[in-house]
N, C-alpha and C positions, 0 to 999 in steps of 0.2 A: 590420096594423101590430104590434099588441102580440104576436100569436101568434106573431111573427117573432123578436122581442125575446126572449119566454119561450123559444122554442128554440134559441136562442144562447146563453142563460144556462145551458141545460142541462148545458154541457160541465163547467160550476163545481160539479155536485152532488156529487161523489165528495171533491174538496179540502174542501167546505163541512160535508159531513158527519162528515170525520175531525176538523176543528178544533171543530165541535159536540160529538163524542164525548169528544174530551181534557177540553173545557171541563167537561163533564158529570161527567166521572172525578174531577176535580181534589178536590172536598172526601171523596172515598172514599180517596185518596193515605193521608193521615194515619192510617188507622184498619187499613193493610195490616201483615201479617206482616213482621218484618224481613228474611226472606229475598227474600220477593216485592219489597219496598220497594229492596232491594239491586238486584234484578232490574230495576228500573225506570230506574236510572241507568245499566245497561249496554244498554238497549232500544236507544239512539240507535245505539251502534257494531255492534247486530248487525243491526239494520234496514238502515243504511246498506251495511254488507259484502252484505247480499241485494242492494240496489238496484244496488251498484256491478257485482256479477257479472252479474245480468240486463243492465245496461247494454252491459257487456262482449260478451256473448252477442249481444244484439240491435244491435250497432253503434251507439247511442245515446250521444254524446259529450257532448252539452249538460246531460243528468241527471245523469250522472257527474261533471261538473265542479259542479255545483252541490251535489251530495251531499258533493264532497272540500271545498269551501267551508264548509258547513255543520258537517260533522264536525269539522274543524280548529277551528272557532267554540267547539263545544260542548267539545271536549276542552282548549282553553286556557281557555275558561271554569271547567271542573271543577278546574283545578290551580293557577289562577293569580289567578281573580277571582273564584270563591263561596266562603264561608266566611272571605274574608281582611278585615281591618278597615281599607276604602281608601276614599276617595273615588272613585267611577267617574268623575264627570266632570272627575277630574284623572288618569286613569291613561290611559296611550297606547295601551295595548292595546284596550281596551273603546272608546275613541274612533274607533281606526283600524277595527274591526271594523264599527261602526254606520254608518261612512262610506260604506266602500269594498263592503260584500258587498252591497249593494242596488242601488248601481251596477254591481255584475259580474254580478248576478243578470238584470238590463236588457239588458247586453251580451249575454248567454248567450241570452235571450229573441230579441233581433234575430238573431243568427247563423242563418245555416243548419246543417242537419246535416250534417258532414262526417265523421263516425265518431271514434274515439278513437286509433287509433294509424297513421291515414293522416298525410299531411304536413301537412295543415290542422291534425288535431287535436294534432299536436306541436307545432305552433306555439303555437296556443292554451294548451297546459299550459306552454311555456317563457314566455309573456307572464303567465301567471299566478306563476310562479316569479320573473320580473323583477321583477312588481308588489310583491309579497311582501317581497323583497330591498329594494326600495324605500322600500316603507312601514315595514319596519323601521328604516333608517336614517333617514329624515325624522322620523318621531316619536322615536326613542330620542334623536337629538341637537338636535332643533329644536322639540320638542314645546311648551316654556315659551314659545318664541317665537311660535309657532302659535297658542297657547292663547286670546289674545283674539279670533282668527278664529272660531274652535269656539264660543265663549262668547256670539258676538251675539246680541242677542234681536230678531228681526225684529218681535213683535208678534201673533206667529200668534193664532186662537183657543184657547179651553181646549181643545176635543177635538184640536186637532194639537198638543198640547205634552204628551206623557209626563212622569212624573214624573224619568225619568232620561235619556232619548234627549234630546240638546243640538236647539236648532232648527235649525241649519244642517243638520246630519245629518238631521233630520225632512224638512226642505224639499227636499231632494236626494232622500231616501228616497221623497218623495210623487213626486214629479217620476217616479223611477225606477218606482214602483207603476202610474202612470198609464199608461207605456208599455207594461208588461207586460199590466197588464191591458186594454188597448186591442188589443192583438195577439193576445191569447188569443180574445176575443170575435169578432175579425175571422177570425182562422183555423181557429179551432174544433178545436185539435188537443189531444190528452190530455197533451202533454209540456208545451205553453205553460199550459195550466191547472195543472198540479203545479209549474211556476215559481211561478207567482201563488199557488197555495196556500202553497208552502214561503215564499216570502217573507213573507206574513201569519203564519205561524207563528213566522218568525226574529224579528219587530217583537216578537211578545209575550214570548219568550224574551229578547229582550235588555232590554224594560221590567220584567219579572220576575225579573231575572236573581240578585235577592238572595233569592229564594225558590227554594231548590233542587227541590223536586217541580214547580212549575211550569214551573221551567226546563227540568226532563227532560221533562215530559209534553210541551210543545210543540216542542222539539228532536226527542223521537221522533215528533209528529206530523209534522213536516216531512219528516222523511226516509222514513215511510211513506207520504206524500202523492207524493212523487217515486219511490219504488219502486212504488206502485199505477198511476201515468202511465206508466213502463215497460211495465208488464203489459197496459195497455190499449192502448198505442200498437202492441205486438207484434200484439195480438188485431185491432186495424183492418188491419194488413198481411196477416195472414190471411184475414180475413172481410170486407174491403171492397175495393172497386176502386180503385184510386188516383186513375184519371183523373177518373171520375166521381162517386166518393165514395159511389155505392151498393152495397149488400150484394155479395158476390161470388159466384161460382158455388159454391164451397166453403160458402160460408152458406147459399145454398139448398138444397143438398143436406143440411145441418143441419137444417134447419126444416121440410124434408118429412115427417119422422118424425113431427111434433107437431101434424099438421092436424086430426084428429078424423074424423069420419064424413061429414062434409059442408063442401065446399069447392068453390072455381072458380078456376082458374088460366088466366091471359093470357098468350100468348107475342106480342112487338111486333117488328117489324122494319122498318127504314128503308129505304122504296122505292129502289131505282137507288142505292144508296150506292155500290160501286165504283166506277160512272162518275162519280158526283157528286166520290169522291177523286181518281179520274185528272184531272178538268177544273180541279177548285180546289185540289188539293193536300189532304195529309195534315194540316196545321194546320188548316185550315179544316172538315176532316172530324171532327178532334177537338172543334172547338167546337161542331158539329152534335150530335154525342154527348153532350158537356155539356149543351146545351141540352135535349135529349129528355130525359136523365135528370133534369135539373132540374122537368121537367114531370111527368113519371111519378111521383116522389117525392112530391108532393104529393096522391097519387090519394086517393080515398074509400073509404066501405065499408068501411073497415080493412084496407085492401090493403097488402102490403108489395112493395116494387119490387125488383128483382134486376138486376146484367148478366150476362146468361147468355155470352155471348162475341161479340166482334166488334159488328156494329151489331144484334145481337138481344138482348132486353131480356124478363124473365119478370116478373109479378105473382100473388103468391099473395093468394087472397081465403078465409080460414077463416070458415067458418060461413055462407057466400053460396052461392047458385046462380049460373047465368050470366045468367038473366033479370034477376036484382038488378043485377051491374055493368054491363051491356052500355049502360046511359045514361052510365054513368061513365066509362066507356072511350069513347064518342063524344065526350064533352066533351073529353077528352085529345086526341084525334084530330083536332079541329076547332082547338083550342087550337096544336098542332105546326103544321097546315098554313098558319094566319093567321100564323105569327110570321115575322116578317121579322130576317134575320140578316145584319148589315152585313159587307160584305167590305172588307180593306184594298184600296189602290189598288196594284194590282200594276203598275202602270206608273210605278215609283219614278224620280224624275229623277238625272240622272248627274251633274250638276254642283252644288256647294252655292248657287251665286248663282240658278239656274233652281228649286231646290228652295225657296229664301225666297220667290221670285216667286210659286209656287203655292201655298205654304200661305199667301199673303195672299188667294189668291181666294177665293170660295166656290163650290164643288165638290158636286155632289149625290152622297154614296156609294152605292156600288153594293150591292145587295141579293140574297141566294137565298131561297130559301124549299124547305123538304121536307116530305114526308108520310110516314104509317107506315101499315103494315097491322096488322091485329089478328085473333087468333084466339083463341077463349075456350070453355072446356069445363070440364064439371063433374063430380064424382064421381057415378056411377051404375052402373047394371046393367051388368058388360061392362069396366067401367074401374073396376078395385077398388084400386087401388094409385096414388099420387102421377106415377111416372113413365108408366103408361099415361094417365093425364090428361094430361099434358105432353105426350106422343106424339100424342093427339087434338087438343090445341090448336094444335101444330106443324102439322097436315094439315091444321086450319080456317086458319091464317095463310096456307099456300101456296092454301089455295081462294080466299081474298080477295086475292092478288095473281094471280091465275088469272083473275080477276073484273074485272080494271082498277086495283086497287090503291087506298090510300087509303081503307081501310073495313073494320069491323068484321064478322066472321062467327063465329056461335057457333051 
């Protein structure tokens, strides 16, 4: 359980590293040369431009919208808030930003990716424009009447009450933060992790808005986190199989060049998969592939699992020979053979009344099981290249099938 939690938190490494780097660099900013100091204030614009370019190139509307919100906040802060003798708790611009941006980032996280210039993408940008107009009108002409609501004290603990952010905005922000964090841990995607990191950077920039250096550093950090999330997401598209979440064939080809002089390669195939698909349908077949992928993703002996294509998978074992990994492969074969995959009831009721009656009855769900065959080979005399070892493992895989399937042949 602890290992699973740690693995799920790994998606936060990049955002956390950027935020930590921004914190460590803060004491050094004051000693920068004037030209570098000026570059710091331009950095949020430059990195945002790069992030937006990448978002357009890879059709990623969610980070594009978040970058647009954050750079607009930075621009307004630099021109209308920072360096002015004003009380931020009485400033309608500041109050609007700290209240609405976290809520919008939470909404962006909840949304599914629909691109930028698609009909859904255009509707989302229209929503932002309408929201901006309504917020401007409301805060411009009704801010004084609304101020008592913004200044409510909920008696929150000291660690939840920053110096500048009012408690209603902080409470709404905490709810938004919990939503974004929960979805990030659940989905495990770079874009969601980037939105969470950017939201964290936004809060720091908001609470230290009176310090231009801190504000600029964390505005830069937020833009950088989102830009890196687009890059990481595009990498996953190229090197990750979308359905099984295993490394893809392209990633396998890249990994073959770094195996060294000693390694083993296993080829795995789901037995009778075409017949299974024809009998139970492609949706159930996809569930089988996902189940097999989950099992082999946790392979021991330092193995790295890849989807080779269709129902075939590959596992690389750097620094191992075949006899080292056969026991591990046997364990995986047994786990998959013993796994029971529940099927949805294909005999769906035709009427709502019948369906309601059947839902109240106790029925045993049907299930299916599958087996896999495995061939494993190692680098040896006559098998000098990874491609030759893969071919040998594939030959052994079909030998296992000819022997009756559901076995390891090495």
